C-alpha positions, 0 to 999 in steps of 0.5 A: 425494608433494610434489605433494599438499602445500598443496592446498585439496582432496583429489584425487579418485582414490578415493571413500569409501563406508563406514567401519567404525571401532573406537575404544578410548578410555583415559580414565585415560591420556588416549589412544586406539587404533583401526582403520578399514576404508574401503570405497573406489571407485578411480575412475582409475588411481593409485598413491596414496591421499590422505586426511586425518589429523592428530595421529595415529600411523599404524601403517604396518605395518597399512596395506593395500588389498584389492581383488579378493582382492589385498592391496596394501601401500604402500611409503611412508606419510607424514603431512604435519601442516601440511596434515593429510593422509596420503599412501599410495604403492603400488609398483604402480597400484591397479585401478579398482573397489571395495576396502577400505583398512585403517589402524591408528592411535593418538592422544591424547585432547587437552584442546583441545576438538577432535577426540577429547578429554577433558572433566572432571567431578566425581562424589562429590567425585572428578575424572573424565574423559569422552571427547568428539568435536568434528569441525566443521569439519576435526577428524574427521581427529584421531580417525580417518583419513578423507576429511574434506571435506563432499562425501565423504559415506559411511555409518559403522559404529562400535564402542567397545572397552574402555569402563568398564562403568558408563559410558554410550557414545553415537554417532550411531545407537542401540546395536545390541549391548553386550557386558560383559567384567567391568569393561569392555564393547564397544558397537556401534552401528547403521550410519548413513545417508550423512553427512559426516565432520564430523557423526560423534560419540562420547561416553563418560561418566557421565550421567543422562538424561530421555526423551520421544518425538515424535508419530511415535515418535522417541525424544528424550533429554537427557543430563547430569551425574548429579544434573542430569537435571531441568535437561534437561527444558525442552530436552527439551520444546523438542526434541520439539516442534521436531522436529515443527515442522520435520517439518511445515515441511520436509515431510520427517520426521526421518530417524533413529530417535533424537535424543540431546542431551548437556550437556558440561562442556567444549565449544565452543558447540553442535554438530549431529552427526547424532542426537547433538547436543552442547552446553556446559551453559549452552546445554542446561540450565535450572534453574527456580530459579536460571536467568535468563529470558534463559538460557531463551530462549537454550536454546530458540533454540540447541536450535532452531538445532541441530535445524534442521541435522538437515535443513539441513546433515545431510540436505542438506549444503554441498558445500564450506565456501564454502557454510557460510552455507547451513548456518548462515545458514539454521539461524539464521533458521529457529530463530527461526521455530521458537522463535516458533511455540513461544513467541509471547509472546517476540516472537522476530522483534523479537529477530531484529533482533540478528542483522541488527545483528550482520551489519551491524556486521561487514559494514560493515568493509572487511575483511569477506568475501562470504557465499560466501567462497573457502576455500583451506586447512583452516586458514582455515575457523574464521575464517568461522564468523562473523557473515557466515555466521550473521547476514548469512546469516540476514538475507538469507534473511529479506529474500528470504522477505519479498520472495517471501512465506512460503508460496511460500518454504516450498514451495520449501524443501521442494522443495529438501530433497527434491531434495537429500536425502542429497547435497550442494548449493551456493548456486545450488541453493537459488536455483534451487529458490526461482526455480522455486517463485516465478517470480522472478529469485532468482539475479539478485537474490541474487548481489549479496548473496552474492557481494560483501561489504558492503551499501548505505546508501540516502540518502533525500531529498525534493526538489521534491515528489519522493522521491530514493533513492541507494545507496552502499556503506556502510563504518563507516570512512567510506570509500565502496565501489563495490558495487551491489545489487538492493535490495528497498525498503519504505517507509511514509508517515505510517502503516503503512496507506500503504506501498509496495515496489519493487526499487532496481536502479540507483544512483539513482532518483527518484519523484513522491510523488503518482504513487508513492503512487498514491492520495489521501494526505490522510487518511494522516497526510500534508500536501499532497504530503508525509507527516508522516514517511517510514520506509524499510526497514519493520520492518527486513526489508532488509539495508541502512542508511538515511540521511535528510536532516535534515527527514525525520530530525526527523520520524522523531524526533518519530514515535518520541517520539509512539510512532507507529513500531513497535518494529522501526522504532524499533530501525532508526532508532536503529541506522542513526543510530549506524552513521552517526555512527560513520562520521562521516556524522552528528554525535555531537551529533545522535545524542545528541539522537535518544537523547532520543526513547527516554526512555520506551522499554520494548521489550526489544529496542530497549533491548537495542540502546540500552544497548550503544550508550550504552556505546560512546558513553560510551567514545568520549566518555571518549577524545575529550572526557573533561571531558564524561564526567560529563555524558554519564553523567548523560544516560544515567542519565536515559535509562534511569530511566523504564524502571527505575522502571516495572520496579522491582527486584521481579518482578511477578506475571504479568509477561512473560518479556521484562520479566523479562529487561529488568529486569536489562539496565536495572539493569546499565546504571544501575550501569555509568553510576554511578547511586548509588541503583542501586549502593547497592540492589544492594550491600544485596541482594548482602550479603543473598545472601551471608548466605543463598543462597536469599534472594528479594532476588536472583532470577536475572534481576537477579543479573548487574546486582547483580554488575556494580554491586558491581564498580563500587566494587571497587578494590585497597584495597576488594576485598571485593566481588571476593573475595566474587564469587570465593567464589560462583564457586568454590562453585557447580556451576551453569554459568550462575552461573559464566559470569554471574560471569565476565562481571561481574568484567570490568566493574571500573573498576580496572585493577589488579583487571582484571589480577588477574582476567585472570590468573585466567582463565588458571588451572585454576579457569576452564574453557577455553571460559569464559575468553573470557567475561571478556575484555570489560573496562571502558573503563578496563581496555582498555590493561591487557588489551592489555598482558596479551595481549602478555605472555601471547600465547605461552601463550594461542596454545598453549593455545587452538585457533584458534576460541577464539584469535579471541575473544581477539584480537577482544575485546581489540584491537577496543575500542582507540581510537588510531592509536598502538595501530594501529601497536603491534598491527600491529608485535606480530603481525608478530613473532608471526604466526599464519595462523589469525587473519589475517582476524580480526586485520585486522578488529580493527585496522580497528576500532581505526582506526574508533574512532580516527577517531571519537574524533578527529572527536568531539573537534573537534565544535563546540558539543558541550559546550553540547548535552551540557549541555542534554540532560543537564539537560533535564527531561521 
């Protein structure tokens, strides 16, 4: 049996074809029993059957394998918990051919939001349990013994016994039979189509629902806690329309008779289970009276993402976790396509820049990983559900679609899905379909983007009337890598009417400007042979950064001030400059000077990047040049006042969805930077809200801004704002409001309050999936948070599973900014090793090193004080 330990994949002795599963959940005792009968094909001579099981008590006496009317009983049954495998050794060789493996088992309905677990809710003032499954990536094995790998697809017939008769029981397929026996019932479901184990789902609880149907008759329901049905109507409408959109886009109908979406009080995000999609409440429910516009947009995009998986992931499934990005990158990209179709006024493709930036940020680390990453053990899988798989994956798909053309891309995708329906696929299968449909060398083009980590920075210079392009691998640390890519370059010259594109296939290429343009440029905003400005990576469709020589940078800065650049390009120039400054390839002072060009910026996506950049710059300044911090805060207040004055505090009749979201963002920024007038007004509105929860002075879109503003004046000697917000947290039953408060409390500048709040996150008053929301503490609370993490590490690592543990590590360690802290963190985790956080810990330590080097560089920057003073006092 020892030969099966430590293996990355299960042996291929047996192939599962069909599961017949019976589960008996005990919601009071938080346990469950069950049995599984698996129809198998034994494909070679073997005395072993090896499958997955974890945290289950297998009844050895119940285990049998029936083949050709012969019953085989194993002489040894052993579970290896570290590998999550169950090994059955038989006394004789099993015959090749079909048979049925039977296993009885028991387990605990755990409280860790994985496998088969309990979530709690209140009904009529009484606390109750519901039973929920969450199997992705490798936790179906915690509910029933199975071949828990994506490639082992089978059909599933599920029955639930002893379900309290007043509760709703749901699974992937519709109910085929329900038998009531007094206070209990047995619920049987239709057999599923072929699918992977991680997509199996069961939910048992007390729910209301709202219902709709698509134009082709698919029944769609949203289930939520009793009394909240109206909050499911927006998601229901989005889901019905999105199913129709994907049916047309993929040219393949949704394959099941129903789609249920369920809001679960305790749930780690959202999960695309086939026909039974599960969500945490904030990702599915929208309250017209109390929810913010940003939440409405999030519900729409999350629903669109999960429903995309019904095709890209469920119908066609990755062969192994190495190809996870096929699921997540594509679902992320196409969710924007669907949401943009439903809500064109939201300008979702501008918002998509957030995905690109998130991918670039993580992939700029030396500790990043390729999109296609080797997975050698189940314990490694959680760590690749990250910005590389989701955001870089989506970004390279967007880059490729832009290169091939939308119609060709869509036709090729439809062909890919049709060809691989009900089976598994690898990355090269997608490239083959796109190559066949386009005639372009897609495999050659894309391998450099998926099989190596990182991306290039393209340096652009004009020399002797020639344009020079030079690619080098970009690292945020300032190091240079040796990667090389085939880069789809797009650029425009002084006008969006004069643009060119080409593939940069070498490290260095040069072009004569006149020959390159191939036309007269006199009327295109160009002077002589040079244009007034040159923008590379037009509309940020490429996954790379651009570094311009000083003259070209100055021209772009002027173009931003004159509003000649699109919002996407204004975003791109800003983000690239920020990254180059962090990597110490551009001065801190030059970045601050560039920010001045954005003083009249009103685009929400541009500002939503400018604001966190400003926060980061203020934090670096506080560490590097604390004597300049007041001036830098003054500079940032001046930067955001124009947009604040334009938007005001009150919603305007007929204003856009984007302006509604932007108002809260801008007011939050002004509060964080200590703008007294903003904090005073926020305090006035907050006190009116405490007196009357329905006051019009505090609509949902500005609540977070007001809560953050209140926390800026909280200290141990002035606690009333903190206590009042905790009171609102305790009284509300709206999940969105609770999470809004948790995010706001962490912004307090008093480290003692931060410590008190961090301890509150560990209390029973905060649901486990919400605790991580409060970890983004103020810059003055970073040291406190790190000490708290060390003091509570044993409890935290035992309480939260690896997916959530990663958030604790990243949120608290990454903002640290000294070489001493690098040493401290390294030494602490040498004493407290945890394999499940290895990659994230390495990345977090790298961020500390990057911050420390940046602080050191800014501290020695000449003339910085003079430039900051001039910018802070500049009149516009």
